[in-house]
PyMOL CGO cylinders between C-alpha atoms (Angstrom):
from pymol import cmd
from pymol.cgo import CYLINDER

trace = [
    CYLINDER, 12.16, 10.57, -3.56, 14.92, 7.96, -3.13, 0.3, 1, 1, 1, 1, 1, 1,
    CYLINDER, 14.92, 7.96, -3.13, 16.96, 8.24, -6.34, 0.3, 1, 1, 1, 1, 1, 1,
    CYLINDER, 16.96, 8.24, -6.34, 17.64, 4.51, -6.73, 0.3, 1, 1, 1, 1, 1, 1,
    CYLINDER, 17.64, 4.51, -6.73, 13.98, 3.63, -6.30, 0.3, 1, 1, 1, 1, 1, 1,
    CYLINDER, 13.98, 3.63, -6.30, 12.88, 6.48, -8.55, 0.3, 1, 1, 1, 1, 1, 1,
    CYLINDER, 12.88, 6.48, -8.55, 15.32, 5.46, -11.27, 0.3, 1, 1, 1, 1, 1, 1,
    CYLINDER, 15.32, 5.46, -11.27, 14.24, 1.84, -11.07, 0.3, 1, 1, 1, 1, 1, 1,
    CYLINDER, 14.24, 1.84, -11.07, 10.60, 2.89, -11.25, 0.3, 1, 1, 1, 1, 1, 1,
    CYLINDER, 10.60, 2.89, -11.25, 11.28, 5.01, -14.35, 0.3, 1, 1, 1, 1, 1, 1,
    CYLINDER, 11.28, 5.01, -14.35, 13.21, 2.17, -15.95, 0.3, 1, 1, 1, 1, 1, 1,
    CYLINDER, 13.21, 2.17, -15.95, 10.32, -0.20, -15.30, 0.3, 1, 1, 1, 1, 1, 1,
    CYLINDER, 10.32, -0.20, -15.30, 7.81, 2.19, -16.84, 0.3, 1, 1, 1, 1, 1, 1,
    CYLINDER, 7.81, 2.19, -16.84, 9.94, 2.52, -19.97, 0.3, 1, 1, 1, 1, 1, 1,
    CYLINDER, 9.94, 2.52, -19.97, 10.42, -1.22, -20.31, 0.3, 1, 1, 1, 1, 1, 1,
    CYLINDER, 10.42, -1.22, -20.31, 6.77, -2.20, -19.91, 0.3, 1, 1, 1, 1, 1, 1,
    CYLINDER, 6.77, -2.20, -19.91, 5.80, 0.36, -22.56, 0.3, 1, 1, 1, 1, 1, 1,
    CYLINDER, 5.80, 0.36, -22.56, 7.24, -1.84, -25.32, 0.3, 1, 1, 1, 1, 1, 1,
    CYLINDER, 7.24, -1.84, -25.32, 6.14, -5.37, -26.03, 0.3, 1, 1, 1, 1, 1, 1,
    CYLINDER, 6.14, -5.37, -26.03, 9.72, -6.54, -26.67, 0.3, 1, 1, 1, 1, 1, 1,
    CYLINDER, 9.72, -6.54, -26.67, 10.87, -5.43, -23.19, 0.3, 1, 1, 1, 1, 1, 1,
    CYLINDER, 10.87, -5.43, -23.19, 7.64, -5.94, -21.25, 0.3, 1, 1, 1, 1, 1, 1,
    CYLINDER, 7.64, -5.94, -21.25, 8.77, -9.09, -19.43, 0.3, 1, 1, 1, 1, 1, 1,
    CYLINDER, 8.77, -9.09, -19.43, 12.02, -7.40, -18.41, 0.3, 1, 1, 1, 1, 1, 1,
    CYLINDER, 12.02, -7.40, -18.41, 9.99, -4.48, -17.09, 0.3, 1, 1, 1, 1, 1, 1,
    CYLINDER, 9.99, -4.48, -17.09, 7.87, -6.75, -14.91, 0.3, 1, 1, 1, 1, 1, 1,
    CYLINDER, 7.87, -6.75, -14.91, 11.07, -8.31, -13.58, 0.3, 1, 1, 1, 1, 1, 1,
    CYLINDER, 11.07, -8.31, -13.58, 12.38, -4.86, -12.63, 0.3, 1, 1, 1, 1, 1, 1,
    CYLINDER, 12.38, -4.86, -12.63, 9.06, -4.06, -10.97, 0.3, 1, 1, 1, 1, 1, 1,
    CYLINDER, 9.06, -4.06, -10.97, 9.19, -7.21, -8.86, 0.3, 1, 1, 1, 1, 1, 1,
    CYLINDER, 9.19, -7.21, -8.86, 12.77, -6.40, -7.85, 0.3, 1, 1, 1, 1, 1, 1,
    CYLINDER, 12.77, -6.40, -7.85, 11.71, -2.89, -6.83, 0.3, 1, 1, 1, 1, 1, 1,
    CYLINDER, 11.71, -2.89, -6.83, 8.81, -4.21, -4.78, 0.3, 1, 1, 1, 1, 1, 1,
    CYLINDER, 8.81, -4.21, -4.78, 11.11, -6.70, -3.05, 0.3, 1, 1, 1, 1, 1, 1,
    CYLINDER, 11.11, -6.70, -3.05, 13.58, -3.94, -2.14, 0.3, 1, 1, 1, 1, 1, 1,
    CYLINDER, 13.58, -3.94, -2.14, 10.80, -1.77, -0.74, 0.3, 1, 1, 1, 1, 1, 1,
    CYLINDER, 10.80, -1.77, -0.74, 9.29, -4.61, 1.26, 0.3, 1, 1, 1, 1, 1, 1,
    CYLINDER, 9.29, -4.61, 1.26, 12.71, -5.30, 2.79, 0.3, 1, 1, 1, 1, 1, 1,
    CYLINDER, 12.71, -5.30, 2.79, 12.41, -1.83, 4.32, 0.3, 1, 1, 1, 1, 1, 1,
    CYLINDER, 12.41, -1.83, 4.32, 9.02, -2.72, 5.76, 0.3, 1, 1, 1, 1, 1, 1,
    CYLINDER, 9.02, -2.72, 5.76, 10.35, -5.99, 7.17, 0.3, 1, 1, 1, 1, 1, 1,
    CYLINDER, 10.35, -5.99, 7.17, 13.30, -4.24, 8.77, 0.3, 1, 1, 1, 1, 1, 1,
    CYLINDER, 13.30, -4.24, 8.77, 11.05, -1.75, 10.55, 0.3, 1, 1, 1, 1, 1, 1,
    CYLINDER, 11.05, -1.75, 10.55, 8.67, -4.44, 11.79, 0.3, 1, 1, 1, 1, 1, 1,
    CYLINDER, 8.67, -4.44, 11.79, 11.51, -6.61, 13.08, 0.3, 1, 1, 1, 1, 1, 1,
    CYLINDER, 11.51, -6.61, 13.08, 13.45, -3.85, 14.83, 0.3, 1, 1, 1, 1, 1, 1,
    CYLINDER, 13.45, -3.85, 14.83, 10.78, -1.64, 16.42, 0.3, 1, 1, 1, 1, 1, 1,
    CYLINDER, 10.78, -1.64, 16.42, 8.46, -2.50, 19.35, 0.3, 1, 1, 1, 1, 1, 1,
    CYLINDER, 8.46, -2.50, 19.35, 4.66, -2.38, 18.87, 0.3, 1, 1, 1, 1, 1, 1,
    CYLINDER, 4.66, -2.38, 18.87, 4.27, 0.95, 20.67, 0.3, 1, 1, 1, 1, 1, 1,
    CYLINDER, 4.27, 0.95, 20.67, 6.47, 2.66, 18.07, 0.3, 1, 1, 1, 1, 1, 1,
    CYLINDER, 6.47, 2.66, 18.07, 3.91, 1.95, 15.37, 0.3, 1, 1, 1, 1, 1, 1,
    CYLINDER, 3.91, 1.95, 15.37, 1.25, 4.30, 16.69, 0.3, 1, 1, 1, 1, 1, 1,
    CYLINDER, 1.25, 4.30, 16.69, 3.48, 7.31, 17.42, 0.3, 1, 1, 1, 1, 1, 1,
    CYLINDER, 3.48, 7.31, 17.42, 3.08, 10.58, 15.51, 0.3, 1, 1, 1, 1, 1, 1,
    CYLINDER, 3.08, 10.58, 15.51, 6.55, 12.14, 15.73, 0.3, 1, 1, 1, 1, 1, 1,
    CYLINDER, 6.55, 12.14, 15.73, 5.77, 14.76, 13.07, 0.3, 1, 1, 1, 1, 1, 1,
    CYLINDER, 5.77, 14.76, 13.07, 2.30, 15.48, 14.38, 0.3, 1, 1, 1, 1, 1, 1,
    CYLINDER, 2.30, 15.48, 14.38, -0.89, 15.10, 12.39, 0.3, 1, 1, 1, 1, 1, 1,
    CYLINDER, -0.89, 15.10, 12.39, -1.19, 16.80, 9.00, 0.3, 1, 1, 1, 1, 1, 1,
    CYLINDER, -1.19, 16.80, 9.00, -1.26, 16.46, 5.23, 0.3, 1, 1, 1, 1, 1, 1,
    CYLINDER, -1.26, 16.46, 5.23, 2.16, 14.89, 4.58, 0.3, 1, 1, 1, 1, 1, 1,
    CYLINDER, 2.16, 14.89, 4.58, 2.57, 11.15, 4.17, 0.3, 1, 1, 1, 1, 1, 1,
    CYLINDER, 2.57, 11.15, 4.17, 5.02, 11.25, 7.10, 0.3, 1, 1, 1, 1, 1, 1,
    CYLINDER, 5.02, 11.25, 7.10, 2.49, 13.03, 9.32, 0.3, 1, 1, 1, 1, 1, 1,
    CYLINDER, 2.49, 13.03, 9.32, 0.83, 9.73, 10.12, 0.3, 1, 1, 1, 1, 1, 1,
    CYLINDER, 0.83, 9.73, 10.12, 1.91, 6.54, 11.92, 0.3, 1, 1, 1, 1, 1, 1,
    CYLINDER, 1.91, 6.54, 11.92, 3.88, 3.56, 10.68, 0.3, 1, 1, 1, 1, 1, 1,
    CYLINDER, 3.88, 3.56, 10.68, 0.88, 1.34, 11.46, 0.3, 1, 1, 1, 1, 1, 1,
    CYLINDER, 0.88, 1.34, 11.46, -1.43, 3.50, 9.34, 0.3, 1, 1, 1, 1, 1, 1,
    CYLINDER, -1.43, 3.50, 9.34, 1.10, 3.56, 6.50, 0.3, 1, 1, 1, 1, 1, 1,
    CYLINDER, 1.10, 3.56, 6.50, 1.26, -0.24, 6.44, 0.3, 1, 1, 1, 1, 1, 1,
    CYLINDER, 1.26, -0.24, 6.44, -2.51, -0.58, 6.52, 0.3, 1, 1, 1, 1, 1, 1,
    CYLINDER, -2.51, -0.58, 6.52, -3.17, 2.12, 3.93, 0.3, 1, 1, 1, 1, 1, 1,
    CYLINDER, -3.17, 2.12, 3.93, -0.58, 0.94, 1.40, 0.3, 1, 1, 1, 1, 1, 1,
    CYLINDER, -0.58, 0.94, 1.40, -1.67, -2.66, 1.38, 0.3, 1, 1, 1, 1, 1, 1,
    CYLINDER, -1.67, -2.66, 1.38, -5.41, -2.12, 1.78, 0.3, 1, 1, 1, 1, 1, 1,
    CYLINDER, -5.41, -2.12, 1.78, -5.31, -0.06, -1.41, 0.3, 1, 1, 1, 1, 1, 1,
    CYLINDER, -5.31, -0.06, -1.41, -3.34, -2.78, -3.16, 0.3, 1, 1, 1, 1, 1, 1,
    CYLINDER, -3.34, -2.78, -3.16, -5.71, -5.51, -1.93, 0.3, 1, 1, 1, 1, 1, 1,
    CYLINDER, -5.71, -5.51, -1.93, -8.76, -3.56, -3.08, 0.3, 1, 1, 1, 1, 1, 1,
    CYLINDER, -8.76, -3.56, -3.08, -7.34, -2.66, -6.48, 0.3, 1, 1, 1, 1, 1, 1,
    CYLINDER, -7.34, -2.66, -6.48, -5.83, -6.07, -7.22, 0.3, 1, 1, 1, 1, 1, 1,
    CYLINDER, -5.83, -6.07, -7.22, -8.76, -8.18, -6.12, 0.3, 1, 1, 1, 1, 1, 1,
    CYLINDER, -8.76, -8.18, -6.12, -11.99, -6.18, -6.25, 0.3, 1, 1, 1, 1, 1, 1,
    CYLINDER, -11.99, -6.18, -6.25, -11.12, -4.07, -9.29, 0.3, 1, 1, 1, 1, 1, 1,
    CYLINDER, -11.12, -4.07, -9.29, -8.77, -6.16, -11.45, 0.3, 1, 1, 1, 1, 1, 1,
    CYLINDER, -8.77, -6.16, -11.45, -9.30, -9.81, -10.57, 0.3, 1, 1, 1, 1, 1, 1,
    CYLINDER, -9.30, -9.81, -10.57, -12.91, -9.40, -9.39, 0.3, 1, 1, 1, 1, 1, 1,
    CYLINDER, -12.91, -9.40, -9.39, -12.49, -11.89, -6.57, 0.3, 1, 1, 1, 1, 1, 1,
    CYLINDER, -12.49, -11.89, -6.57, -12.24, -11.84, -2.78, 0.3, 1, 1, 1, 1, 1, 1,
    CYLINDER, -12.24, -11.84, -2.78, -9.86, -9.46, -1.05, 0.3, 1, 1, 1, 1, 1, 1,
    CYLINDER, -9.86, -9.46, -1.05, -7.32, -11.17, 1.19, 0.3, 1, 1, 1, 1, 1, 1,
    CYLINDER, -7.32, -11.17, 1.19, -8.53, -9.16, 4.19, 0.3, 1, 1, 1, 1, 1, 1,
    CYLINDER, -8.53, -9.16, 4.19, -11.73, -11.21, 4.14, 0.3, 1, 1, 1, 1, 1, 1,
    CYLINDER, -11.73, -11.21, 4.14, -10.05, -14.62, 4.07, 0.3, 1, 1, 1, 1, 1, 1,
    CYLINDER, -10.05, -14.62, 4.07, -8.58, -16.80, 6.84, 0.3, 1, 1, 1, 1, 1, 1,
    CYLINDER, -8.58, -16.80, 6.84, -9.89, -14.53, 9.63, 0.3, 1, 1, 1, 1, 1, 1,
    CYLINDER, -9.89, -14.53, 9.63, -7.40, -11.89, 8.50, 0.3, 1, 1, 1, 1, 1, 1,
    CYLINDER, -7.40, -11.89, 8.50, -9.56, -8.95, 9.59, 0.3, 1, 1, 1, 1, 1, 1,
    CYLINDER, -9.56, -8.95, 9.59, -10.04, -10.45, 13.04, 0.3, 1, 1, 1, 1, 1, 1,
    CYLINDER, -10.04, -10.45, 13.04, -6.32, -11.20, 13.40, 0.3, 1, 1, 1, 1, 1, 1,
    CYLINDER, -6.32, -11.20, 13.40, -5.26, -7.64, 12.56, 0.3, 1, 1, 1, 1, 1, 1,
    CYLINDER, -5.26, -7.64, 12.56, -7.79, -6.26, 15.09, 0.3, 1, 1, 1, 1, 1, 1,
    CYLINDER, -7.79, -6.26, 15.09, -8.60, -3.51, 12.61, 0.3, 1, 1, 1, 1, 1, 1,
    CYLINDER, -8.60, -3.51, 12.61, -11.78, -1.59, 13.32, 0.3, 1, 1, 1, 1, 1, 1,
    CYLINDER, -11.78, -1.59, 13.32, -12.18, -0.47, 9.71, 0.3, 1, 1, 1, 1, 1, 1,
    CYLINDER, -12.18, -0.47, 9.71, -12.06, -2.15, 6.30, 0.3, 1, 1, 1, 1, 1, 1,
    CYLINDER, -12.06, -2.15, 6.30, -11.39, 1.05, 4.36, 0.3, 1, 1, 1, 1, 1, 1,
    CYLINDER, -11.39, 1.05, 4.36, -8.10, 2.52, 3.12, 0.3, 1, 1, 1, 1, 1, 1,
    CYLINDER, -8.10, 2.52, 3.12, -7.90, 4.76, 6.18, 0.3, 1, 1, 1, 1, 1, 1,
    CYLINDER, -7.90, 4.76, 6.18, -7.76, 8.01, 4.20, 0.3, 1, 1, 1, 1, 1, 1,
    CYLINDER, -7.76, 8.01, 4.20, -10.64, 9.35, 6.26, 0.3, 1, 1, 1, 1, 1, 1,
    CYLINDER, -10.64, 9.35, 6.26, -8.87, 8.95, 9.62, 0.3, 1, 1, 1, 1, 1, 1,
    CYLINDER, -8.87, 8.95, 9.62, -7.45, 12.01, 11.32, 0.3, 1, 1, 1, 1, 1, 1,
    CYLINDER, -7.45, 12.01, 11.32, -6.28, 13.19, 14.72, 0.3, 1, 1, 1, 1, 1, 1,
    CYLINDER, -6.28, 13.19, 14.72, -7.39, 10.92, 17.58, 0.3, 1, 1, 1, 1, 1, 1,
    CYLINDER, -7.39, 10.92, 17.58, -9.08, 8.43, 15.26, 0.3, 1, 1, 1, 1, 1, 1,
    CYLINDER, -9.08, 8.43, 15.26, -5.82, 7.82, 13.41, 0.3, 1, 1, 1, 1, 1, 1,
    CYLINDER, -5.82, 7.82, 13.41, -3.93, 7.34, 16.68, 0.3, 1, 1, 1, 1, 1, 1,
    CYLINDER, -3.93, 7.34, 16.68, -6.56, 5.01, 18.16, 0.3, 1, 1, 1, 1, 1, 1,
    CYLINDER, -6.56, 5.01, 18.16, -6.77, 2.93, 15.00, 0.3, 1, 1, 1, 1, 1, 1,
    CYLINDER, -6.77, 2.93, 15.00, -2.99, 2.57, 14.88, 0.3, 1, 1, 1, 1, 1, 1,
    CYLINDER, -2.99, 2.57, 14.88, -2.76, 1.64, 18.56, 0.3, 1, 1, 1, 1, 1, 1,
    CYLINDER, -2.76, 1.64, 18.56, -5.38, -1.10, 18.17, 0.3, 1, 1, 1, 1, 1, 1,
    CYLINDER, -5.38, -1.10, 18.17, -3.75, -2.81, 15.19, 0.3, 1, 1, 1, 1, 1, 1,
    CYLINDER, -3.75, -2.81, 15.19, -1.91, -6.07, 15.77, 0.3, 1, 1, 1, 1, 1, 1,
    CYLINDER, -1.91, -6.07, 15.77, 1.34, -5.28, 13.98, 0.3, 1, 1, 1, 1, 1, 1,
    CYLINDER, 1.34, -5.28, 13.98, 2.51, -8.84, 13.41, 0.3, 1, 1, 1, 1, 1, 1,
    CYLINDER, 2.51, -8.84, 13.41, -0.84, -9.86, 11.92, 0.3, 1, 1, 1, 1, 1, 1,
    CYLINDER, -0.84, -9.86, 11.92, -0.92, -6.67, 9.85, 0.3, 1, 1, 1, 1, 1, 1,
    CYLINDER, -0.92, -6.67, 9.85, 2.58, -7.39, 8.57, 0.3, 1, 1, 1, 1, 1, 1,
    CYLINDER, 2.58, -7.39, 8.57, 1.52, -10.93, 7.64, 0.3, 1, 1, 1, 1, 1, 1,
    CYLINDER, 1.52, -10.93, 7.64, -1.45, -9.44, 5.77, 0.3, 1, 1, 1, 1, 1, 1,
    CYLINDER, -1.45, -9.44, 5.77, 0.84, -7.00, 3.94, 0.3, 1, 1, 1, 1, 1, 1,
    CYLINDER, 0.84, -7.00, 3.94, 3.17, -9.83, 2.94, 0.3, 1, 1, 1, 1, 1, 1,
    CYLINDER, 3.17, -9.83, 2.94, 0.24, -11.92, 1.65, 0.3, 1, 1, 1, 1, 1, 1,
    CYLINDER, 0.24, -11.92, 1.65, -1.07, -8.98, -0.39, 0.3, 1, 1, 1, 1, 1, 1,
    CYLINDER, -1.07, -8.98, -0.39, 2.35, -8.38, -1.90, 0.3, 1, 1, 1, 1, 1, 1,
    CYLINDER, 2.35, -8.38, -1.90, 2.77, -12.05, -2.83, 0.3, 1, 1, 1, 1, 1, 1,
    CYLINDER, 2.77, -12.05, -2.83, -0.71, -12.18, -4.35, 0.3, 1, 1, 1, 1, 1, 1,
    CYLINDER, -0.71, -12.18, -4.35, -0.15, -9.05, -6.42, 0.3, 1, 1, 1, 1, 1, 1,
    CYLINDER, -0.15, -9.05, -6.42, 3.23, -10.35, -7.55, 0.3, 1, 1, 1, 1, 1, 1,
    CYLINDER, 3.23, -10.35, -7.55, 1.47, -13.38, -9.00, 0.3, 1, 1, 1, 1, 1, 1,
    CYLINDER, 1.47, -13.38, -9.00, -0.98, -11.08, -10.77, 0.3, 1, 1, 1, 1, 1, 1,
    CYLINDER, -0.98, -11.08, -10.77, 1.93, -9.11, -12.24, 0.3, 1, 1, 1, 1, 1, 1,
    CYLINDER, 1.93, -9.11, -12.24, 3.80, -12.24, -13.35, 0.3, 1, 1, 1, 1, 1, 1,
    CYLINDER, 3.80, -12.24, -13.35, 0.73, -13.39, -15.27, 0.3, 1, 1, 1, 1, 1, 1,
    CYLINDER, 0.73, -13.39, -15.27, 0.19, -10.11, -17.12, 0.3, 1, 1, 1, 1, 1, 1,
    CYLINDER, 0.19, -10.11, -17.12, 0.70, -9.84, -20.84, 0.3, 1, 1, 1, 1, 1, 1,
    CYLINDER, 0.70, -9.84, -20.84, 1.66, -6.70, -22.71, 0.3, 1, 1, 1, 1, 1, 1,
    CYLINDER, 1.66, -6.70, -22.71, -1.81, -6.53, -24.27, 0.3, 1, 1, 1, 1, 1, 1,
    CYLINDER, -1.81, -6.53, -24.27, -3.39, -6.40, -20.80, 0.3, 1, 1, 1, 1, 1, 1,
    CYLINDER, -3.39, -6.40, -20.80, -1.95, -2.94, -20.16, 0.3, 1, 1, 1, 1, 1, 1,
    CYLINDER, -1.95, -2.94, -20.16, -4.68, -1.20, -22.15, 0.3, 1, 1, 1, 1, 1, 1,
    CYLINDER, -4.68, -1.20, -22.15, -7.47, -2.76, -20.09, 0.3, 1, 1, 1, 1, 1, 1,
    CYLINDER, -7.47, -2.76, -20.09, -9.90, -0.06, -18.96, 0.3, 1, 1, 1, 1, 1, 1,
    CYLINDER, -9.90, -0.06, -18.96, -12.58, -0.02, -16.31, 0.3, 1, 1, 1, 1, 1, 1,
    CYLINDER, -12.58, -0.02, -16.31, -16.30, 0.69, -16.44, 0.3, 1, 1, 1, 1, 1, 1,
    CYLINDER, -16.30, 0.69, -16.44, -19.16, 2.13, -14.44, 0.3, 1, 1, 1, 1, 1, 1,
    CYLINDER, -19.16, 2.13, -14.44, -19.87, -1.42, -13.30, 0.3, 1, 1, 1, 1, 1, 1,
    CYLINDER, -19.87, -1.42, -13.30, -16.36, -1.56, -11.86, 0.3, 1, 1, 1, 1, 1, 1,
    CYLINDER, -16.36, -1.56, -11.86, -17.00, 1.71, -10.02, 0.3, 1, 1, 1, 1, 1, 1,
    CYLINDER, -17.00, 1.71, -10.02, -20.24, 0.36, -8.64, 0.3, 1, 1, 1, 1, 1, 1,
    CYLINDER, -20.24, 0.36, -8.64, -18.54, -2.83, -7.45, 0.3, 1, 1, 1, 1, 1, 1,
    CYLINDER, -18.54, -2.83, -7.45, -15.89, -0.82, -5.63, 0.3, 1, 1, 1, 1, 1, 1,
    CYLINDER, -15.89, -0.82, -5.63, -18.52, 1.36, -3.99, 0.3, 1, 1, 1, 1, 1, 1,
    CYLINDER, -18.52, 1.36, -3.99, -20.58, -1.66, -2.97, 0.3, 1, 1, 1, 1, 1, 1,
    CYLINDER, -20.58, -1.66, -2.97, -17.57, -3.24, -1.26, 0.3, 1, 1, 1, 1, 1, 1,
    CYLINDER, -17.57, -3.24, -1.26, -17.68, -0.44, 1.38, 0.3, 1, 1, 1, 1, 1, 1,
    CYLINDER, -17.68, -0.44, 1.38, -13.88, -0.51, 1.36, 0.3, 1, 1, 1, 1, 1, 1,
    CYLINDER, -13.88, -0.51, 1.36, -13.62, 3.12, 0.32, 0.3, 1, 1, 1, 1, 1, 1,
    CYLINDER, -13.62, 3.12, 0.32, -15.06, 5.67, 2.72, 0.3, 1, 1, 1, 1, 1, 1,
    CYLINDER, -15.06, 5.67, 2.72, -17.66, 8.07, 1.36, 0.3, 1, 1, 1, 1, 1, 1,
    CYLINDER, -17.66, 8.07, 1.36, -15.76, 10.89, 3.07, 0.3, 1, 1, 1, 1, 1, 1,
    CYLINDER, -15.76, 10.89, 3.07, -14.42, 13.44, 0.60, 0.3, 1, 1, 1, 1, 1, 1,
    CYLINDER, -14.42, 13.44, 0.60, -10.89, 12.49, 1.64, 0.3, 1, 1, 1, 1, 1, 1,
    CYLINDER, -10.89, 12.49, 1.64, -11.44, 8.99, 0.25, 0.3, 1, 1, 1, 1, 1, 1,
    CYLINDER, -11.44, 8.99, 0.25, -14.32, 8.66, -2.18, 0.3, 1, 1, 1, 1, 1, 1,
    CYLINDER, -14.32, 8.66, -2.18, -12.30, 10.22, -5.03, 0.3, 1, 1, 1, 1, 1, 1,
    CYLINDER, -12.30, 10.22, -5.03, -10.17, 7.05, -5.08, 0.3, 1, 1, 1, 1, 1, 1,
    CYLINDER, -10.17, 7.05, -5.08, -12.85, 5.14, -6.97, 0.3, 1, 1, 1, 1, 1, 1,
    CYLINDER, -12.85, 5.14, -6.97, -12.82, 7.57, -9.90, 0.3, 1, 1, 1, 1, 1, 1,
    CYLINDER, -12.82, 7.57, -9.90, -9.03, 7.81, -9.70, 0.3, 1, 1, 1, 1, 1, 1,
    CYLINDER, -9.03, 7.81, -9.70, -8.48, 4.05, -10.03, 0.3, 1, 1, 1, 1, 1, 1,
    CYLINDER, -8.48, 4.05, -10.03, -11.18, 3.53, -12.63, 0.3, 1, 1, 1, 1, 1, 1,
    CYLINDER, -11.18, 3.53, -12.63, -9.91, 6.48, -14.66, 0.3, 1, 1, 1, 1, 1, 1,
    CYLINDER, -9.91, 6.48, -14.66, -6.66, 4.60, -15.29, 0.3, 1, 1, 1, 1, 1, 1,
    CYLINDER, -6.66, 4.60, -15.29, -5.95, 1.64, -17.50, 0.3, 1, 1, 1, 1, 1, 1,
    CYLINDER, -5.95, 1.64, -17.50, -4.05, -1.32, -16.09, 0.3, 1, 1, 1, 1, 1, 1,
    CYLINDER, -4.05, -1.32, -16.09, -0.72, 0.23, -16.99, 0.3, 1, 1, 1, 1, 1, 1,
    CYLINDER, -0.72, 0.23, -16.99, -1.64, 3.26, -14.90, 0.3, 1, 1, 1, 1, 1, 1,
    CYLINDER, -1.64, 3.26, -14.90, -2.48, 1.06, -11.93, 0.3, 1, 1, 1, 1, 1, 1,
    CYLINDER, -2.48, 1.06, -11.93, 0.97, -0.51, -12.10, 0.3, 1, 1, 1, 1, 1, 1,
    CYLINDER, 0.97, -0.51, -12.10, 2.29, 2.95, -11.24, 0.3, 1, 1, 1, 1, 1, 1,
    CYLINDER, 2.29, 2.95, -11.24, -0.37, 3.81, -8.68, 0.3, 1, 1, 1, 1, 1, 1,
    CYLINDER, -0.37, 3.81, -8.68, -0.69, 1.78, -6.55, 0.3, 1, 1, 1, 1, 1, 1,
    CYLINDER, -0.69, 1.78, -6.55, 1.70, -1.07, -7.41, 0.3, 1, 1, 1, 1, 1, 1,
    CYLINDER, 1.70, -1.07, -7.41, 4.98, 0.87, -7.56, 0.3, 1, 1, 1, 1, 1, 1,
    CYLINDER, 4.98, 0.87, -7.56, 5.15, 4.63, -6.98, 0.3, 1, 1, 1, 1, 1, 1,
    CYLINDER, 5.15, 4.63, -6.98, 2.56, 4.46, -4.20, 0.3, 1, 1, 1, 1, 1, 1,
    CYLINDER, 2.56, 4.46, -4.20, 4.80, 2.01, -2.38, 0.3, 1, 1, 1, 1, 1, 1,
    CYLINDER, 4.80, 2.01, -2.38, 7.80, 4.33, -2.74, 0.3, 1, 1, 1, 1, 1, 1,
    CYLINDER, 7.80, 4.33, -2.74, 5.88, 7.27, -1.32, 0.3, 1, 1, 1, 1, 1, 1,
    CYLINDER, 5.88, 7.27, -1.32, 4.75, 5.43, 1.79, 0.3, 1, 1, 1, 1, 1, 1,
    CYLINDER, 4.75, 5.43, 1.79, 7.89, 3.41, 2.44, 0.3, 1, 1, 1, 1, 1, 1,
    CYLINDER, 7.89, 3.41, 2.44, 9.82, 6.68, 2.35, 0.3, 1, 1, 1, 1, 1, 1,
    CYLINDER, 9.82, 6.68, 2.35, 7.29, 8.14, 4.80, 0.3, 1, 1, 1, 1, 1, 1,
    CYLINDER, 7.29, 8.14, 4.80, 7.71, 5.14, 7.11, 0.3, 1, 1, 1, 1, 1, 1,
    CYLINDER, 7.71, 5.14, 7.11, 11.48, 5.60, 7.02, 0.3, 1, 1, 1, 1, 1, 1,
    CYLINDER, 11.48, 5.60, 7.02, 11.13, 9.28, 7.89, 0.3, 1, 1, 1, 1, 1, 1,
    CYLINDER, 11.13, 9.28, 7.89, 8.90, 8.40, 10.84, 0.3, 1, 1, 1, 1, 1, 1,
    CYLINDER, 8.90, 8.40, 10.84, 11.33, 5.66, 11.90, 0.3, 1, 1, 1, 1, 1, 1,
    CYLINDER, 11.33, 5.66, 11.90, 14.31, 8.01, 11.77, 0.3, 1, 1, 1, 1, 1, 1,
    CYLINDER, 14.31, 8.01, 11.77, 12.45, 10.73, 13.69, 0.3, 1, 1, 1, 1, 1, 1,
    CYLINDER, 12.45, 10.73, 13.69, 11.49, 8.27, 16.41, 0.3, 1, 1, 1, 1, 1, 1,
    CYLINDER, 11.49, 8.27, 16.41, 15.10, 7.14, 16.73, 0.3, 1, 1, 1, 1, 1, 1,
    CYLINDER, 15.10, 7.14, 16.73, 16.23, 10.76, 16.94, 0.3, 1, 1, 1, 1, 1, 1,
    CYLINDER, 16.23, 10.76, 16.94, 13.66, 11.61, 19.59, 0.3, 1, 1, 1, 1, 1, 1,
    CYLINDER, 13.66, 11.61, 19.59, 13.99, 8.48, 21.69, 0.3, 1, 1, 1, 1, 1, 1,
    CYLINDER, 13.99, 8.48, 21.69, 17.62, 7.54, 21.16, 0.3, 1, 1, 1, 1, 1, 1,
    CYLINDER, 17.62, 7.54, 21.16, 17.56, 3.73, 21.58, 0.3, 1, 1, 1, 1, 1, 1,
    CYLINDER, 17.56, 3.73, 21.58, 14.07, 3.61, 23.07, 0.3, 1, 1, 1, 1, 1, 1,
    CYLINDER, 14.07, 3.61, 23.07, 12.40, 2.41, 19.88, 0.3, 1, 1, 1, 1, 1, 1,
    CYLINDER, 12.40, 2.41, 19.88, 14.92, -0.20, 18.81, 0.3, 1, 1, 1, 1, 1, 1,
    CYLINDER, 14.92, -0.20, 18.81, 14.48, -3.83, 19.84, 0.3, 1, 1, 1, 1, 1, 1,
]
cmd.load_cgo(trace, "trace")
């Protein structure tokens, strides 16, 4: 894991654990998220659409054994679902302003269940610009959520009703590769969700996107750079 990002993430976790330094911790978290999203923006602005559905490491279990398009979708679908359906109990951004139609996504889930040809086909069909705009909107929305948190909110826990609401949204596949997410999220308090998915989850997948990006550049020389 990138040492600077890891250190900043650890610092944030320490700061939000104490009421006196909570606000400073949220500030560090927002700075970390901004740094990570700069990486996303750089990739989107410098690589052509066809680069986003390549599998340079092949298909497998590692976060880097996917596509950049899938990584974008997965990271921000999870954040949208957790922030809006679970925490805020309102509408996910994917279902506003024709966002789903604009991205050309054929699923509304997190994408955990996709493998092999299905992962490639899904990635190829995505409109990358619209997906990037969706990712940016999700980040901005979650940032507002984070700015409005109070230290006392961190102990908020979730219930069986919350689990049922997540299941009813059909945004988590019933496949064994995905359905565990509902128990995972609802088994955490709000402080736990700040780590996964609002910080460490980002680091994991941005690092994976960078690995894919670097491998593509290595394989194709200047082919993948705009």
